[in-house]
Structures are given as structure tokens and as C-alpha cells.
C-alpha positions in Angstrom: -35.0 13.0 -84.4 -35.1 11.3 -80.9 -35.4 7.6 -82.4 -32.8 7.6 -85.0 -30.4 6.1 -82.9 -32.7 3.1 -82.1 -33.3 2.4 -85.5 -29.5 2.2 -85.8 -29.4 -0.2 -83.6 -32.6 -2.0 -85.2 -30.6 -2.7 -88.3 -27.6 -3.9 -86.7 -29.3 -6.8 -84.7 -32.4 -7.8 -87.2 -33.1 -8.2 -90.8 -32.2 -5.1 -93.0 -35.2 -5.9 -95.0 -38.0 -7.2 -93.0 -36.7 -4.1 -90.5 -37.3 -1.4 -93.2 -40.6 -3.0 -94.1 -41.9 -2.9 -90.7 -41.0 1.0 -90.1 -42.2 1.9 -93.7 -45.6 0.2 -92.1 -45.6 1.8 -88.5 -45.2 5.2 -90.9 -48.0 4.5 -92.9 -50.5 3.2 -90.2 -49.3 6.7 -89.1 -50.8 8.2 -92.2 -53.7 6.4 -91.2 -54.2 8.1 -88.0 -53.6 11.3 -89.2 -56.2 11.2 -92.0 -59.4 9.3 -89.9 -58.2 12.0 -87.1 -61.1 14.1 -85.7 -59.1 16.4 -83.0 -56.0 17.5 -82.8 -54.7 15.0 -80.5 -55.4 12.3 -82.6 -53.5 13.9 -85.4 -50.6 14.8 -83.5 -50.7 11.1 -82.0 -50.6 10.0 -85.5 -47.3 12.3 -86.7 -45.7 10.9 -83.7 -45.8 7.6 -84.9 -45.3 8.2 -88.4 -41.7 9.9 -86.8 -41.3 6.8 -85.5 -41.4 5.2 -88.7 -39.8 8.0 -90.7 -36.5 8.0 -88.2 -36.4 4.2 -90.0 -37.1 5.8 -93.3 -34.5 8.4 -93.0 -31.7 5.7 -91.6 -32.6 2.8 -93.7 -31.9 4.2 -96.9 -28.4 5.2 -96.0 -27.9 1.3 -94.0 -29.0 -0.7 -96.4 -26.5 0.9 -99.1 -23.9 0.2 -96.7 -24.7 -2.5 -96.1 -25.2 -3.9 -100.3 -22.8 -1.6 -102.3 -18.6 -1.1 -102.2 -17.6 1.9 -101.0 -16.2 3.7 -104.1 -19.5 3.5 -105.4 -21.7 4.5 -102.6 -21.4 8.5 -103.3 -23.0 8.0 -106.9 -25.9 6.4 -105.2 -26.5 8.6 -102.2 -26.1 11.0 -104.5 -29.3 9.2 -106.6 -31.4 9.2 -103.0 -30.5 12.9 -102.7 -32.1 13.6 -106.2 -35.3 12.1 -105.3 -35.1 13.3 -102.1 -34.8 16.8 -103.2 -37.6 15.8 -105.9 -40.2 15.1 -103.5 -39.5 18.0 -101.2 -40.1 20.9 -104.0 -43.3 18.4 -105.2 -44.8 17.6 -101.6 -45.6 20.9 -100.5 -47.4 22.2 -104.3 -49.3 19.0 -104.2 -50.3 19.5 -100.4 -51.3 22.2 -101.4 -53.6 21.8 -104.4 -55.3 19.0 -102.4 -55.6 20.8 -99.6 -57.8 23.4 -101.4 -59.6 20.9 -103.1 -63.3 21.5 -101.4 -63.1 17.4 -102.6 -60.3 16.0 -101.3 -58.8 18.5 -98.2 -56.8 17.8 -96.2 -57.2 14.1 -95.1 -56.2 13.4 -98.4 -52.4 14.6 -97.6 -52.6 11.9 -95.6 -54.2 9.0 -97.9 -52.3 9.9 -100.7 -49.2 7.9 -98.4 -50.5 4.8 -98.4 -50.0 4.1 -102.5 -46.9 6.2 -102.3 -46.0 3.6 -99.1 -46.9 0.3 -101.5 -44.3 1.2 -104.1 -41.8 1.6 -102.2 -42.4 -1.6 -99.9 -42.8 -3.4 -103.5 -39.8 -2.2 -104.4 -37.8 -3.0 -101.2 -39.7 -6.6 -101.1 -38.3 -7.1 -104.8 -34.6 -5.8 -104.5 -33.9 -7.2 -101.2 -34.9 -10.8 -102.7 -31.5 -12.3 -100.3 -30.6 -9.5 -97.9 -27.2 -9.1 -96.5 -26.8 -10.2 -92.9 -27.5 -7.5 -89.9 -23.8 -7.2 -88.6 -25.2 -8.1 -85.1 -27.9 -10.9 -86.4 -26.3 -14.0 -84.7 -26.8 -12.4 -81.3 -30.2 -14.1 -78.4 -33.6 -12.4 -79.4 -33.2 -11.3 -75.0 -30.0 -9.8 -75.8 -31.0 -8.1 -78.8 -34.0 -6.6 -77.4 -32.2 -5.2 -73.7 -29.0 -3.6 -76.5 -32.0 -1.5 -78.2 -31.7 0.2 -74.9 -35.7 1.3 -74.8 -35.2 3.0 -71.6 -32.2 5.4 -72.8 -34.9 6.0 -76.2 -37.3 7.2 -73.8 -35.0 9.3 -72.4 -33.4 10.8 -75.2 -37.0 11.9 -76.3 -38.0 13.5 -73.0 -34.6 15.5 -73.5 -35.6 16.8 -77.0 -38.9 18.0 -76.2 -38.1 19.6 -73.6 -35.4 21.5 -75.6 -37.9 21.8 -78.6 -40.6 23.1 -76.2 -38.0 26.1 -75.2 -36.8 26.8 -78.6 -40.6 27.0 -79.7 -42.1 29.1 -77.0 -38.9 30.8 -76.1 -39.5 34.7 -76.9 -42.7 34.3 -79.3 -45.2 32.7 -76.8 -43.5 33.4 -73.8 -40.5 35.4 -72.5 -37.2 33.5 -72.0 -38.0 34.5 -68.0 -41.0 32.3 -68.0 -40.8 29.1 -65.9 -42.6 27.0 -68.7 -39.4 28.5 -70.9 -36.6 28.1 -68.3 -38.3 25.0 -66.9 -37.9 23.5 -70.4 -34.7 23.9 -70.8 -33.9 22.5 -67.2 -35.7 19.5 -67.9 -33.3 19.4 -71.2 -29.9 19.7 -69.0 -31.5 17.6 -66.0 -32.8 14.6 -68.7 -29.4 14.8 -70.8 -27.2 14.5 -68.1 -29.7 11.1 -67.1 -29.3 9.9 -70.5 -25.4 9.7 -70.5 -25.5 8.5 -67.2 -26.9 5.6 -68.3 -25.1 5.3 -71.6 -22.0 5.0 -69.3 -23.6 3.1 -67.1 -24.0 -0.2 -69.6 -21.8 0.8 -72.3 -22.7 -3.2 -73.6 -26.5 -2.2 -74.2 -26.5 1.6 -74.8 -28.7 3.7 -77.0 -25.5 5.5 -78.2 -22.3 4.1 -77.6 -20.7 6.9 -76.6 -16.9 5.3 -77.8 -17.8 6.4 -81.1 -17.1 10.3 -79.8 -13.7 9.2 -80.0 -13.3 9.1 -83.1 -12.5 12.5 -85.3 -14.5 11.9 -87.9 -17.9 11.0 -86.1 -17.2 14.0 -84.0 -16.6 16.3 -87.0 -18.9 14.8 -89.0 -21.9 15.5 -87.0 -20.7 18.7 -85.8 -20.6 19.8 -89.6 -23.7 18.6 -90.4 -25.4 19.9 -87.8 -24.0 23.5 -88.9 -24.9 22.8 -92.7 -28.6 22.2 -91.5 -29.0 24.8 -90.0 -27.9 26.9 -92.3 -29.8 25.4 -95.5 -33.4 24.3 -93.7 -33.3 27.9 -92.5 -33.2 29.3 -96.2 -35.1 26.8 -97.3 -37.7 28.2 -94.6 -37.5 31.5 -95.0 -37.0 32.4 -99.2 -40.7 31.5 -99.5 -41.3 34.3 -96.7 -39.3 36.8 -98.9 -41.3 36.1 -101.6 -44.7 36.6 -100.1 -44.3 39.6 -97.6 -41.5 41.4 -99.9 -42.5 40.4 -103.6 -45.8 39.9 -102.6 -46.2 36.5 -104.2 -48.6 33.5 -103.5 -47.6 30.9 -101.2 -48.5 28.7 -104.2 -45.8 30.8 -106.4 -43.5 31.1 -103.4 -43.2 27.5 -103.6 -42.7 27.8 -107.6 -39.8 30.0 -107.0 -37.7 27.9 -105.2 -37.1 25.8 -107.8 -33.9 26.9 -109.0 -32.4 25.9 -105.2 -33.8 22.4 -105.3 -32.5 21.5 -109.0 -29.1 23.4 -108.0 -29.4 21.0 -105.2 -30.0 17.7 -107.2 -27.7 18.2 -110.1 -24.9 19.4 -107.5 -25.2 16.6 -105.3 -25.3 13.7 -108.1 -22.0 15.1 -109.9 -20.5 15.7 -106.4 -20.6 12.0 -106.0 -19.8 11.1 -108.9 -16.8 12.9 -108.7 -16.0 11.6 -105.5 -16.2 7.8 -106.3 -14.2 8.5 -109.3 -11.2 10.6 -107.8 -11.4 9.2 -103.9 -11.3 12.3 -101.4 -13.8 13.3 -100.0 -12.6 15.9 -97.9 -12.2 18.9 -100.7 -15.3 19.1 -101.2 -16.9 19.5 -97.7 -14.0 23.0 -97.9 -16.0 24.1 -101.4 -19.6 23.5 -100.4 -19.7 25.2 -97.0 -18.0 28.5 -98.1 -20.5 28.4 -101.3 -23.4 27.9 -99.2 -22.3 31.4 -96.7 -22.1 33.2 -100.1 -25.4 32.3 -101.0 -27.0 33.4 -97.9 -24.9 36.6 -98.0 -26.1 37.6 -101.4 -29.4 38.0 -99.6 -28.4 41.7 -98.4 -28.1 42.7 -101.8 -32.1 42.0 -102.1 -35.0 44.5 -101.8 -38.1 44.8 -103.1 -37.3 45.3 -106.8 -34.9 42.9 -107.6 -34.6 41.6 -110.8 -35.6 38.0 -111.2 -32.2 37.4 -112.5 -30.5 37.9 -108.4 -32.5 35.9 -106.4 -32.3 33.2 -108.5 -28.5 32.8 -108.9 -28.5 33.6 -105.3 -30.9 30.1 -104.9 -28.3 28.2 -107.3 -25.3 29.5 -105.2 -26.7 27.9 -101.6 -28.1 25.0 -103.5 -24.4 24.4 -105.4 -23.0 24.6 -101.9 -25.0 22.4 -100.2 -25.5 19.6 -102.9 -21.4 19.4 -102.8 -20.8 18.9 -99.3 -24.2 17.5 -97.9 -23.6 14.1 -98.7 -20.1 13.9 -97.2 -20.6 13.9 -93.4 -22.7 10.0 -93.9 -20.1 9.4 -96.3 -17.5 10.2 -93.6 -18.5 7.9 -91.3 -18.5 4.7 -93.6 -14.8 5.5 -94.2 -13.2 5.6 -90.8 -15.8 2.9 -89.0 -15.9 -1.1 -88.7 -18.5 -3.0 -90.2 -20.6 -3.2 -87.1 -20.6 0.0 -86.2 -21.4 1.7 -89.4 -25.3 1.6 -88.6 -25.5 3.4 -85.7 -22.5 6.1 -86.7 -24.7 7.0 -89.8 -27.3 7.5 -87.5 -25.0 9.5 -85.7 -24.7 11.7 -88.6 -28.5 11.5 -89.1 -29.9 12.8 -85.7 -27.6 16.0 -85.7 -28.6 16.1 -89.8 -32.3 16.5 -88.0 -30.9 18.4 -84.7 -30.1 21.3 -87.2 -32.6 21.1 -88.8 -34.7 21.5 -85.7 -32.6 24.2 -84.1 -32.5 26.5 -87.3 -36.0 27.5 -87.7 -36.5 28.0 -83.8 -33.7 30.3 -83.6 -34.6 31.9 -86.8 -38.1 32.6 -85.9 -37.0 33.9 -82.8 -34.4 36.5 -84.4 -37.2 37.3 -87.3 -40.0 38.2 -84.9 -38.0 40.2 -82.6 -36.4 42.5 -85.4 -39.4 42.4 -87.0 -41.3 43.4 -83.4 -38.6 46.5 -82.7 -38.5 48.1 -85.9 -42.0 48.1 -86.2 -42.7 50.1 -83.3 -40.5 52.1 -84.6 -43.4 53.4 -87.2 -46.2 55.9 -86.2 -49.5 54.8 -86.6 -48.9 51.0 -86.6 -49.4 48.0 -84.4 -46.7 45.9 -84.8 -48.4 42.7 -82.6 -51.2 43.1 -85.1 -48.6 42.8 -88.9 -46.7 40.0 -86.9 -49.8 37.7 -86.3 -51.2 38.7 -89.8 -48.4 36.5 -91.3 -45.9 37.0 -94.0 -48.5 37.2 -97.4 -51.6 38.9 -95.4 -50.1 41.7 -93.5 -50.9 44.2 -96.6 -54.4 44.2 -95.8 -53.8 46.0 -92.3 -51.1 49.2 -93.9 -52.1 51.9 -95.1 -50.5 53.0 -98.4 -48.1 55.4 -97.5 -46.9 53.1 -95.0 -46.8 50.1 -96.8 -43.0 50.6 -98.4 -41.7 51.3 -94.5 -43.3 48.2 -94.1 -41.7 46.2 -96.5 -38.0 47.7 -95.6 -38.6 46.2 -92.4 -39.7 42.6 -93.4 -36.0 42.5 -95.8 -34.4 43.3 -92.7 -35.5 41.2 -90.4 -35.3 38.7 -93.2 -31.5 39.3 -93.7 -30.6 39.1 -90.3 -32.1 35.7 -90.7 -29.8 35.3 -93.7 -27.3 36.3 -91.8 -27.4 33.2 -89.3 -27.3 31.3 -92.3 -24.2 32.6 -92.9 -22.3 32.3 -89.7 -23.6 28.8 -89.7 -22.0 27.6 -92.7 -18.2 29.4 -92.0 -19.0 27.4 -87.8 -18.7 24.1 -90.6 -16.2 25.6 -92.7 -14.3 26.0 -89.8 -15.3 22.2 -88.2 -14.5 21.0 -91.4 -10.8 21.4 -90.7 -10.6 18.6 -88.4 -12.0 16.3 -90.9 -8.9 13.5 -91.1 -8.1 13.2 -94.7 -8.5 9.9 -96.3 -9.0 8.2 -99.6 -12.3 5.5 -100.1 -11.2 2.6 -100.5 -11.3 0.7 -104.4 -13.4 -2.5 -103.2 -14.2 -2.1 -99.9 -17.6 -3.0 -98.8 
């Protein structure tokens, strides 16, 4: 996430094809480091290397389309990318679980398998972009390009993001919020963020994040909308399996399979929305339809319990999937409509950055809500060690519970999960209110 703005600058200054290939190879290098890791430190370092490459792959797909395809056609192609992403998101955990459970392959093969998949992706980019379009600032001297990448600013931003993530991961769960490690990280986040902003304002020509882009209303609205929308959808995708395992008593594998309605509805609604937008040209109304539909999907969770039929949770997942699919691609598309060509790569990355921020904040906030509610409610049940139940996890807590208390504990899990889904409802509504400020624009017929 922290490297995303730098990747936007890379695609602005350097050859689009080679930039994407190099970042893909960095991702694969990180996978190899993880596969051969003999301790957790090496594994974490490998994930960090992969993260640098992944930042380029996430932003690169949208940026390549912005370079190569007319605006009017982009919604359909971005919908296709979302479908592929959705398929990978569904199959990845299932395939990874099967690989990990195999005594011969082990978890290491989860990283080795990235090499042939990456080779296919590399071949596709190599042959598809035989004559890649010129980067918008490719003509600058090499020293100016390197300076304008603003690596010092990127380093400070990484430190700021790490402080924020650690505080949200630790606060209220590992340590109390009053612990020095937690509030120290929050203070560190604030100070490094201020330092980063000062660095950006000091040299506006060589900065990671050109702050003048935030004077554009669409960029601000698109970034805020995407952050709250992604917060809501990430929490739902994380906690639906928790519901299946804790309340419905399914296996981890089956809980992944039960997410298919959500994934399929998201994929097809994304493509359908993209096709309609490419025909009619207007995209803002899809934000006003999608966000409340996603909110409804989160709110309907209140009606579920341990005995709810499959038709109920399938329908609620479909509502959420359709809501997200309708509007999930709009922010990236909107900034491409309003920005000058040279600012489009950076604008796309801004939105993707806030998308990743929402995806990171969501589980951290939800976990605090879930764990805090769970512990408080479990303490009210006599003869029960609430901390041990929470530590056992969504699936294994049953072995600690006597039969006469099991229904009560399951109800408590349901209540704690409702607080989490309430968060997704509120976040979706906030996204809807933000979208009201979006500029009303129409896709040009043939502008590239």
C-alpha cells in the first residue's frame, strides 16, 4: 500500500511494458524468498519484497488500460479485470488450503506455484504490448526521473503506514489502548504523516504525492468513496466465513465454498455495470445504486441465526456482491475522466491507495469490535472462560463448551458478528453520502 504512489510515478516516467515486467519479477522474487524461508523473519521479508511488486501489479493493470484504450471502452475492460481478480480471490484460498493440507507439497508450494503463473502473465504482457505507448513523462532526463520518484518521501510514508497498522492490530487486543506501544505508534503515525506532507509541499516538482491533485473534487470524492466502500466489502468477505464456522459449524474449506454466491454476483454485476456505463456514458448513478445495495446486504445479516436456511445467507451475499460490483470500479474510472493525461497514472494510484487503506483498516477495526463484544458477552455466562473461547477461534471453541452452554455461546458469536456487519452498513452509507459530491460527468466518445 505504501509503495503504490511510487509505482504511479514509475509508470509516469518509464516504459510501461518494462516497468510492469520488472515489478512482476520483483513479486516473483519475493515468492521464492518465502518458499525457501527457514524462519519467520525471512518469510516476512519475502512478503515485503512481494508487496513492492504487488503494488506495481495492482496499479499497473489500470494504468496500462488508461494508456492503451479509449475512455468509452475502459469500463468493460476494467470489469473483465475485476472478474479475473474475483476468480483468483475465490480460488486462491481453496487451492492454497488444499496445497497446505497435502503432506508432500506443504505450504511452501503456495509460493512456488506463483512462478509458473507469473511466467504466463509475463508472456502475456511481453506479446500483448509489442509497441507499448510512450509514458507521459518519458522524455525527462534520467536524473530528473530518479529525483521525482521521491524515494525519501516513499520511505517516510512506509514508516507512517506501518505505525498506523501496528496500532490498529495491537490496540484493544494484544495490548490495551492505553499501552505505550499502542499510543506510541499512533503518535509516530501522526508525526511521520506530518513530515511526509511537509516533504510533499516543500518540493512540488519532485514528490511522491502531488498534493495539487486533491484540489480536484472528483479525486477527493473518488478516494473517500473507495476507502469506505472497500472497508465494508473487505470486512464482509472476512467475516462471512467466520459466521459459517462459528454459528453454522462448517469447516474452513466449506466456508470458502459458501462464499461463491458473493464472488459470482460481484463478478457478473461488475461486468454488467461496465457494459452499461460504456453504452450510456454516465457513471455517477451507479455509485448511488451500488453503495445502498451493499449497505442492505450488511444490514440483512441481522436476520440470520444458527437455523437460517441457505436461501437467506445466499440472498444476502448476492445483495452485497451486486452492490459492490455495480460501483466498485467507478472511482478509478472517474479520475481518468477529469484528469489530464499526465496525471492519470498518479490519480489511479491515489484511488487504489485509499482502496488498500480501507481494506487494511476494515479488518483491524472489525476485529476490535468483534473481540471486545465477544469477551464482554462471554463474561456474562457463568462457568465459562471467555478468554479461552476467543483464543480457541471460530471453529475450535466448541470443544471447550459443555452442551448446555453451547447455544448461548453460539448466540453470543452471532451478536458479535452483527456488530461487525453493522460497521459495514455504516461504512457503505458513509460512502453513499460522499458520492453525493461527485462531479456529474459523461464518458467522452473517443478520447484516449
